[in-house]
N, C-alpha and C positions, 0 to 999 in steps of 0.2 A: 387318708390314706396309708397304710404301710408300704417304707421303702424297701420294695421284695430285692432289689438290688444290692441294699447294702445288705441286708442281711444276707446273700447270698455272698460281697463280698468277706462278711465278718466273720463267714464262716469256710470260706474256700482260701483266704490269705490271696496272697500271689502265685495258689496251684492253679490257679482261672483266668483267663484275660479277660478282658472288659469286656470285649465283645464277647464271649461263651457264657460270662456274670451276667449279662445284659440277657442270652436266647435264657439263660436260666429263669432268668428275673419273671421273664414275662409267662414262662410254664406255671410258677407260681400263684404267678396273679392268674391264670386261667384257670388253677384248680380249688383258689379260691374263693373263683365267680359261682364256679360249677358246685358248693359247699355252699354260697348262698345263698344257689338258683335251687337247693333244693328241701330249703328252708330254717338253714340250719344259719343262726345268728352271728353281728358282726365277727363280737370277740370269738365263739362258739370258732370258728368258721378261720381266725387268723389260730386262734391256738396249733387247730388239728392240722394244720397248713405246715406252721414253723414245728409242728410236731412230724413229720416227715422228713424237714428237712433234720431234724435234733436226730430223728432214728437211725445216720451211717446209713442211710439206704442209695447213695450219692446214684451208684450203679442202675439200681433198680427203678431210682425216679429218674435218668438216665435215658434208661431202657423207654419206663411209662410216654418220658412228654415227648422224643420221636414218636412211636407208635400212634401216641395221639395228635401229636402231627400231622401224620402221614394220614392220618383216618379223619381229621378233623374237618380240615379243612375245605372240602368240597360240601359239605353242612351246613358248614356256620356263615358263608358269608357274607353278606358287609356284617353280620354280627359281631368281627375282628376289623371292621374300619376302626372304629375306635381307638383302641387299642395301639392297633400302628400311627394314630395322626396322632398318639401321647407318644411312643418313640421316637416317632419322626419328628414329634417337638423338643422330647429333652435328645437327640441329637444336635439338633439347630441350634439349643441354646449353648452345647459346648462348643461352637467355630459361629459366634456370632462375630467373626470380622468378613469368612463368607457370606452367613448369611443376611448381612447389610448391603454388602457388592451385591450380591442376585438382588436384594427384594430394587434397589436402587434400581439397576439397570432396569430391570422391567418393570419400575415404574417411569423411568425417563420414556423410554418406550409407550406405556402403554398411555401413559397422560398425553405423549403427543400425540397420539387419535385421538384422544379421549375428547381436547381442547378441538381439535379440530371436526370433527364431525358433527358438536356442539351445534359447535359456529357451520358451517354444513350446513347441517340439522332446523338451525337457525331462520336462514337465510332461502333456503332450496325446496327444506322436507317437509318443514312441521307444517299440519293445517293448519284451516287460522279457529280463534279460539270463539265461532258462532257453531247455534242452530247445526248440524251434520250438512257441513260443509261439503261435502259429496257428492249434493243436490246443485251446487252452486255454478256457475257457466258467465263467462263476460261476453260483452257483444264488442266484435270486432271487424274492422272496415280493411280487409284486403285489396291494400291501394297499392296501383299499379309505382303512380310517382303524387304527388302530394305539393301543391301550391294552397299556399298563403299564409294565417298564423299558427305557428303550434306550441300550443301552453301550454306548462307541465308535464307531467309526466304521470299516469299515461295520456296520453292525449287524442282517444278516439275520435272521437266526434265532438262537430257543429251540436249546438244547440237545435237549430231546425235538424237536425238528423235527428236526436233523442225524439222529439216530438213528435216524428213520423213512423216509431219504432213504437215506441210508448207504446201508440194507438195501435200501432195494426199489428203487432206479432201476438201467439196464439200458445208460443212453448212454455211459458214464462208465469205462472201464478206471482210472481213478487217481481219491480224489476224498477231497478235504485241507478240514478247518476248521480256522481261525486268531483270532487275536483279538487284538490291539494295546492295551499297559496300559504303566503306570509302576512301575519296581520301586524295593526298595531289597536291592546286593551288594552285596557285599565283605565284608572281612576287620576286624576291630576299630574302628578312625579310621577307616583307606579301606571304612566302610559310605557307601555315593552315589549317588546317586538313577542308576537306568540305564529301557532302551527294551527289553520286555521283548516275547517276541511267542509269546502260549502255542498250541499247534499236533496237532494231532490226527497218530496218527500215519503218513498219508499225505500228510502237506504235503510232502513235499520230497521222496520219489517220483512224485508229482505233477509236481513244478514241473517235477524231472527232473534237480535241484541233488545234486552230491554232496558229497563233504567231500576238506578241506584237510587234516585229521587224524582221528582216530581213525572216530567213528560217528554217522551223525545219527539222530534221534529217527525212529524208526519202529513197528510195527504191535505189537510188542511191547513196547512204553511206553505201552498203552490196555489199564489194566486195566478189565474189562468195566463200563458205570456206573461208573466212577471213583469204585467201592466201596472203601474205606477209605483212598485218595486218596493211594493206591502215587503213589509220585515215581520213577524210572528216578534222574534226573537230571540234566543243565544241558547246553546245548550252546550255544557261544561261537562271535557275526559275528566274522568273519575280521579286522574291520579294530578289534572290540571286543580280540580274541586279539594283535593288534600294538599296541595304545596303554594296554593293563589289563596285558601279559605280554611284551612285545617279540617275539614269537613265538618265547619259550624254551617244551621240551615241556610242557603242564599235566595231558595222559593223568593221571591217578590221582588227581589235586591234586584238593579237591574247592576249592569257591563255598558261598560261605553267601544260601543269596538272602532277605530278612525274619526274617532269625537261623536259619536252616534249613540247614543245610549239605548238599546236592548235587555228588554228582560228579560231573567234569564228564565228558562221555564224549565227545567231538568239538566241530571246529571248522567248519564252511563253509563254503564252495568263497567266492574271493575276488569282490568283485566283486559278488556277493548280497547283494541290501538287505533285501529280501519283496517284498510286492501293494502294500507302502499307500507308492505312488508322493511321494514329499517325504519319510518317513521312514525311517528308518533301525530296525536290533533292535541292541539289547549281546546277547542272551540270547532262546535258544528255550529253555520250559520245554513239558510236558505238558498239555494241558488240563485236565490233575482236580489242576493247581499252579493255580488260577482262584479256594477261595475262601484258599490262601497270602497273595498274590497280591492279591486286591481282601479278604478278613478277610469275616467275617458278617451277615446270613446269603449261602450260597452260590447266586451264579447256575445251577451245575447245575442245584439242584434248582428254578431256577425257572422252574413254567412258563408263567410271560406274560416273562419275563428276554428282552427283545432284543439279543446283545449275539456273534455268533456272525456268521462270513463264510465261503461254500464254494467252495472252486477246484475244476474236472474235469477234465480229458483226455480228452475222446473215445476211443473205441472207432476202430480204422481204419475201420470201416467205416462210421462216424453220422457223419452235419453236426449241427453246432448245433440244423437246423430241428428235426431228428428226436429228438433228445436232448430237445430244451425241449419238443416233443407228451410223447415219453414222462413224462415229469417233470406234465405238465397230466393226463395223465392219472391216473395215480397219487396227483394236490397230495388232491380231493375227502377218501380213504379219511384220507391224512395227515394234514391238517386233521380230520380226526370221531376219531382218536385221538389228539390231541395237546390238546385244547380244554380252556381252562383251564377250573378247573371252580369257580373264583372268580367267574367272566366273569357279568354282564348280562347277560336274554337278545337286549338289542339287543348289545352284543361279540360274544353269541355268535354271532348270524345275518348280523353282519360277518364277524366270523373266518374259517364254514366258505364263506365268496363267496371267499375270497382263491383267488388259484394259486401255480402255483410254475412258471418260467421260467429258459433259460439261458441266459443275455445274455453277447456277445462278451468276455474277458478278458485279453488278446495284450497291452496296455499297462496291465497290471494297477490298480486303483480307487486313488481318490484324493480326499479331499476337496480336497487343495489345485489339484487340477484344476477344481474344480466352483467352485470360487472365484475362481477365475485366467482361467479359459481362457476365457471373454468379454472379458472386459480386453485378455487378451492375442494374443485377434485384431484389436484395433478397436487397440490400439496398432502392430501391424503394420504392422497399414491404413496408419495414422498416417507410421512411418520410411518404408514407402513411399514417400508423400504427399516426403515428405524426399531419399529421392534422387533424385526427378523433379525437383524444385529445382535441387537442385544440378548436374540432366545438363542442365536446362535454361538453368540463370548457364551450364554448361560451353559448350553449344552457343553461346552471345551472346560469349563471349570465342572459341574457334573463329572465329565469321564475323567477326567485329573484326581478329584476326587473316586470319583469309580475306581482306579488305579488305586489309590492308598487303600482299600476296603477290600482289595484281593482274599486275603489272608481272612481276613471274618467273613466274608460272603464265601469260603471258599468250608470256614471254620462250622457254618449252620445249614452248608447239604450234607456235610460228613455226618451230621448230628440226624437228620434225617430230613430239614427241612427243606419244600418241596420248589423249584426255583419259582413259578409262580406266588409264593409267598413270598421270597424274596422282591421279587420282581415289585408287587405291591408298595413292601414295605418302604424299599427305593421309592415310586412315586409319591405317596402320603406327605413325603418332601416337596418333592417339587409341585404337588397340589399344594401342600400352606404358603411354597414361596408364591405360587402364582395364584393365592389370594392373601395374601398382605402386600405383594408388589396391585393388582386390578385395584384395592382402597385404597394404596396411597397412588396412585393414576388417578383415580376422579380424584383426590384431593387436588392434584395436581394441574388435573384438567380444567378442571371446576373455577380454580383459580385462574387457569393463565386464558380460557373462554369470554371470563371478562376482560381480562387484560387487550385480549385480543377487539375486541369490541371497543374499549376504551383508545385503544389503538386505529378503529377507521372510521370515528369519531372529529372531525372537524369542529371549531369554534362556533359557524354559522350552520353546522351541519352535524347536527347530534342523532349519531344510530341508535336506536331503541331495539333491539330483540327480547327475546323471550325462551331464555339460554334456562334448558330446565334437565336435571336428572331424571326423565319420562323411561318409558318403556326401554323405546332406541337406545340408547344411551348404557340404559342397566343389557339390555342385551348384546352389545358390541363390550360391553367391559368383559362379562361373562364369556365371551366368544372368542374376546382377546386370551383371555385367561386360563382358558380350556385348548386353545392352540400351542399357547404360551403352552400350559402342562404336557404336552403329547411334546411339540419342539423339541423343550428340553429336558424332559424328562424319562422319555421311554430311549430312548438310545443308551444313554448309560446303563438305565435299572438293566440293562438287559445283557450290557455286556457287561459290566460287575458281577452279575449272576450267574455268569456263565463261566465262569472260573471251575476248570477241573480241583477238586481237589488236593487228590497227593500232588497234580503239579502244586496247585501253589502253595501249599503247606510245605511241600521240599522243598518250593524256591526261599522259603522263610528268611533266609537270611540276606536274598538278596531284594525281596519288597520293590520296591517300585521295579526294579530292572527288570523284572518276572512281565509287566503289561507288552513286552515291545514296542514297535514302527505302532503308532494305528492312525492309519491315510481314514479314522476317521476322522477324528482332529485336524487332519490338517485340511483335509475335503471343507469340513468347518471353516479351518485359518481361512481358504484361497476366497469362500462364499465369501464373507466377512470384508476384507480388498477389497475383490470386486464390486458390493453394495456400497462401499465407502467410497471409491470413485467415484460410483456414480453420483451416488448425493453432494460428491464434491467439484463434481462437472457441472451438477446442475446449479451450487447456490455460485461458481463465481460463472455461469456463464447470466444468473438471474444481477447477479452484484455488476458485473459487464454491461447489463441492461440497464440500471438505476444508473450508474455512474458517466452512459453513453447521452443517455437524455437528460441527467442534470448539464449535461456538459455539451445541447445542443446550442444553436445562435437560435434563440429567436428571432436576430434580426433586429433586434431593439433595445434599451440596456436596464435593465427592471431595475438597478441598485437605488435608491436611496428615493424609489415612485410608488407610492400611499394612489390609490383609486377609491371611490366613492360612488356610494350610488346611493341617490335622490329621491323620497320620494313624494313627488309630488301631486301626490287622488286627493289629497285638499281641496289642493288650490284649485280656486273657479277658472276655468279657458278663457274670459280673457284677460288675466293677467300671470297665462302661465311664460308663455317668451319671456316679459318681460324679469319675474324673479328670476327665472334660467340665467337671464343677462348676469342681473344683480347677481345671483349665486355665483355664478363662473369669477367675476370678476370680483368677489371676496375674497375665495379663496387665494386667485392674481398677489392680492394684500396681504395677506398671511405673513406675516412674521417669521422667514425662515424659508420660505416656498422664494425657491427659484424660478420655476413656472407652472402654469397652471393652463388647462386647456380644455375639454369636453368633447365626449366619441359618444354615437349610437353604439357603437359596437365596442367593447373592454378587449383589448387583447388576452385569447385563452382564457377566458369570462363559463365559453362555453358557447354559447347562445353569436346566432348567425341569422344576416337577413338575405338570402341570393335573388335571382330576375331575372329576367330575359333580355341582354343589351343585345340593340343594334351596331355595328359598327357604320360611322361614313353615311348611314343612313341605309345601308343595302339591308331590305327583308331577308337575303337566305344569307344572313350574315349573322343572325342571332343566334346569339349563348347566353345558358345557365354563368352566371359574375357572379359574386363573391361580393357584396358591398357592405360601405363605412360613411359616415355623416359626420366629421371633424369640425371643431372651427379653431381660426388660426390657431398658428402655433404649436397645434399637439403632436406636429413629427419635432419639431423642437424635445419637444416634453419630455418622447422618451427616446431619445436618442434616431432617428429613424432619419439615416441622410439619403439631403433630397438631392438627385444626382442631374438634373435636369430640369429646366426652367422654372417655376414659382410655388410660394404657397401661399395660403389661402391667406388673403386679406379683410383685410373689415369692410371694404371697398364690394367684397363681392356679397352685397347680398340680399334678401330673398327677391327687389324687382330688377336689381342687374346683371348683365346676360350669364345665363349658368356659364359654371370650371367647373372641373373635375380633373381629378390625377389619380397617376395611375402607377403601377410599382412595376418593375422590372420583367417578374414572372406576366406578366399581361405583355407587356413587348412582347419578350420571347414567341410566346404562345398565339396571340394574335394577331400578330405585323410584323412577324419572323424578323424577328428583333430590329426593323428602323423607329429612328425615334414614333414616337406618339405622338408631341405634342404639335398641334393645329388640328390634329383631328378630332371627329366625334366622337357621341357615344348621347344614346336616347334611351332611356328603358322604358320598359314596357308599363303599361296602366289599365287600363280598363278598360275588359272586352280585347285586350292582347293590344289594344290600339298604342303610337308609341311616342311617351314624352314628348317634348320642348328638349334642341340640340342643350348638350353641353360639349365644350371644345374642352380640350384634354390644353391644360397651363401648366403639368408639373408632372416628372418621375422622378418615383422613390423607393426606397431600399427597399427588396422582401420581410418582409415579415409571416411566421404563421399566424395562425388565423382561425384553427379551432383546438387544436391539441401540438404539441410538439412534434407525434410521431407522423403528423405531415408532412409531405414537401409543401416546397414555395404555393401556392397556389398564386395565382392573376385577383386584383385588388382593386376596386373601381374608387375612389375618397368623392365623396360630393363638401361640399361646406354646410356647413350644422343650417348654416341660415336660407339655404335654397332647399332640406329636406325638404321634397313637398308633405309625405307620414309625417313628419317632425313630430318623430318619440323622444320621450322623454331621455334626454340625455344622460350619461354616465360622468364624472371627472376624472381627472387625471391629477394629481400632483408630485411633482420633483422638492423635494428638501435638503438639504443640511443635517436638520430633527429623526428623533426617532419615529418610527411611525406613530406610535398615541402619544408623543408630544403632540406634530401633528394633527389624529384625528382628531384629539378636546379642542386645539384651536378652532378647526373645521365645523366640527358638532356645533362650538358655542358663534361663531361667524353666522350661522345656517341657521336659527333659533332667531338672531336677531331681525336676519330678515321676513321671517315669517316665520309663529312655532312651531305652523302645522308640521312644517318637513322636518321629517327625519333621514337624517342622512346615516347610513351605514361604512364603514371604509374599511379598508385593508390593504396594507401591504401587499403589493404584484408580487414583489420576490416567494411572498411565504402563500399567497394564494397560486403560484406555478407548482410550489414544495406538493400542498395542499391533490392536489389534484394527480400525483403520482407516486398516491396512497394503497395505490395498488399494488406498482413496480414494488416497491417500498416493504410494503407486507413479503411478499413475494422473496425479496430481497431477504430480508431481518429472517422471517421460517428457515432458507434456505441453507442461511450460513450457522442459524443454529442445530436446524438436523443433521448441520455436515459434519458440524465439529464436533460432533457430542459422535455421531459416527463413527468417526477419526477416531475420537477416543475410544474408543468403545474393541473398533479394531487394532489399534495399536498397545491396549491390554490385552485383548487374545493371544496378537502375536507372541508380548512378551509371553505371556503363559505356554503357550506352547514350542517356542524353545528354550524356553528355560524347565520344562519338562525334559525339553528331546532333550539336556545338556545333560540333564540328570540319567536320564535313563543310559547313557551312554559315558558315564563319569570312567567306570572301568577300564573304557576304551582309550580313554581320555589319558589318563594314569599311565596307564601301561607305554603310550606315546612320550606321556613326559619324562617318564621312568627311565627309557631308553636314551631318551634325550632331545628328543623334537622341542624347537622353541616356540612361548607362550605364543606365537605368532601365528605358528603352523593353526592350532587348538582354533585362535580367536576365528582363521582362518576359515575353519571344517568347518566349525556351527553356523558363521553369516555367511556359506553358501549355500548349508541348508534354509535359511532365514531368504536369503534371495529368490531363491530356486517357489519359494512359498507366492512371496513377493509380483515374484513377472509373472507365473499361471495369472493368481490375482490380478493385475491390474492388465495381462491383456482380456481377461474376459469383462473387466468391467469397463476396456474400453470398449465393446460390442456391445454392452450395456448400454452404455450411456449416448452410443452413438441411436440405437432403435429407437431408448426415450425420446432423444433431443428431438424425434416431430412432432411430440406431441406436447411440445413448448413452444414449437415453433410460429404460434402466431401471440404470445408472448411478450416475447425477445425484438432487441431493436440493436439496432445496426451488429449488432455479435448471430454468427453462423450454431447453428447445438453440434457442426464439425469443426466446428475454431480449434485451427492448429495450437495456437497461444495459451488456450483454452486448456486443451487437453493433455497438453505436455505440461503446464504448468501442476494439474493436479495428478500428472500423475511424477512430476520432481518430487510436489512434497509427500505424497503417501510412500515412494522410494526411501527418502531422507527421513522421516520420521521413523515409517517403519525399519531402516540401519540403525538408530538411534535404541529404538527399544528392544532388538535384536542385542544391540552390543555391549549388552549393559548384564547379563547370563552369560555370553560367549566368554566375555573379563573372567568373571567368573572363572568362572570351567575353565581359565587357564591360570589363575591365581594358583587355587587347590594347590594343596602337597600332597602330593603322589602316591607316597610312601603309607598315607595317613588312607587315605580311598583306598589301597589298594586291601590295610589291614581292615579294613570295614565295610570291603563289600568280606 
């Protein structure tokens, strides 16, 4: 296409300004397009248009162009949008530095929002990739309290409850139960830990999930009551089929699960990962496989074993509320029929008051959601603040750019262009910047959301999320781009197009000085400082929380400690105790291991065990207390101090008199600080009957039980040999060797004892740090957002102060010419900066105090109004702002006054 602007300048030379040539070129292009629209060929239209230009009809052409502009805009509508966008693109290409800075600022703001939103969408908002997920509902027990064993997540039902619900409910056309666990599967040396999904026969049909190969598990795979634990076979997930078998035919082959060869029945549909968001599965097994996966005793026959979740598909003429009401109606009879015989009178009364309900399940269930949803919403708000700062910064840049175009706008207005047309042209630049920023931000967000997903994963718990650029993300990006366009484009466009032609043209030589002081720019600058302070305070609070948690004394020394989880599920019950003792003895003999012990509850593992305990046989002094069963040497291995009495010994055998050790918190809470040595404890057993007495023989230091956030709680330790429950204990090893070397030697030793025993090991310190992933995520992201916000705010402050210094250069020149010292000029400009900073910091403090209430639940060891945190944030921003303002201030003071006045 012909360059009309070049043609104009070639003929007008320096007699016409560049901006006027641009305007003239647009008129010529419009004339050319009109001729083309009338049917003229391209060559003829070009010749005719050039003839207009060559005919010496400048004045007539100007008038004609002006008249056309006045008349054509209202009827042209969208027809001129393309031309405005091309014009805007040409102007941006002439200012690559401004364009790159603007696009990058916007991309960082939009990218941060897109990344957090994609993560939030995948964790909390996305519906399951199954048939009509809106018709799914989860069957839950509204429990007042619960006793017994809760296994896995979500553990809502016992097997007996599930059977009764499935038999009596009427609101669901299909109903399925499921339970997620880990299992060992493979052949020979390829046996490894896999994620297993144990499902009832109606699970896949309820969800409407099909098979990619073969068939899925169905009602025929549910033998009545799982008698004989008959297992028809195993179903593979699509991802497991691809990764382990490369998509080759698998029907008819077998897969060994926990040593038992099962035929492969089929492969589930691609993209289906189960109902537990964030956790996928590798193999699906019938519910009857629970004893095979978990080992004895089976949860199938445990009346107080809570391990199942149930999901149903509503009948076409039923609502969730109706199904919930029907479940509530049949609930009393179901609870009465499934009442565990061993419950005490108190537990029986509580159990019979429980209710059944149906809750929405379109988005699945997720422990990840429970852990991260609140932090992600908070991070979304912080990312929104970053975008606001970026928009304010861009608006400031656009205002400065508009100031340099006042004369151009005045010329256009003088030529007859309407203000609406100029605003549209200026907004066209904003639109292009917004589109470029949104596209770049989408790419940044795409990569960042995947990096965050990897950040949330651990070696033992990989997070699997469906991160997709779906309509929600597209709508978010479009909305952000539109909002950004309006926020940073409209005000500068109105300001630039509002220039009075006579005033602007008369100001000619003073150029930039004609803009006067801009309250809008100052307001935007103050807003940037306030929002940056809010983010800086947030970052310091979350960093302080993480630091406080890492500095918490758990009551034991985790340095050099490795914890192990042996899997004895394939060991016959007759050999179990013998092999557990052999395992502990083998660990103590490992090279480099200084001490080893076993415990039923490993510290800060997330597992727990509590029960009613009577002190000194007094029935009225029964309390629910946390328990643990440990071997001799446990306290020494973990570095827990023995305060009084003695440790367990090998003499504390199963047939010996029962002994127990308590911690200091127990003595403080239940014995008012008196020595507990010699007191007796009785733990509640079946039907609430108290068990045999245990004599307290020692007192140890306090330790954390579940999390680092909790206070020290009372704990009772039994000797593992006298633990009536007799669950498989974990291992604790203290060594001078690296955890990797200890783990390799420990696995070799376990294989020598029994090849069927698998052993999972991890450094205790690493496990504690992984338990702080949520706090680490909040701290890292808040710091990134705060760093970005402070950087943008400083760039904005620098720009405003530099602009003000240029505006006042005549005044500064006169002051310097009259003998004012350079320091007074620097001080004059810095006072302007300090005023803006002071107002912004004051506003930011108010915002931080209000917003801090929303983050209270996520903080630890620090309050939202912590004076040291607020003071540190204010001081950091004040010092950085002063340094940013000092550069233009010193430049103004160093200017030659004579030259400045001559230029003015």
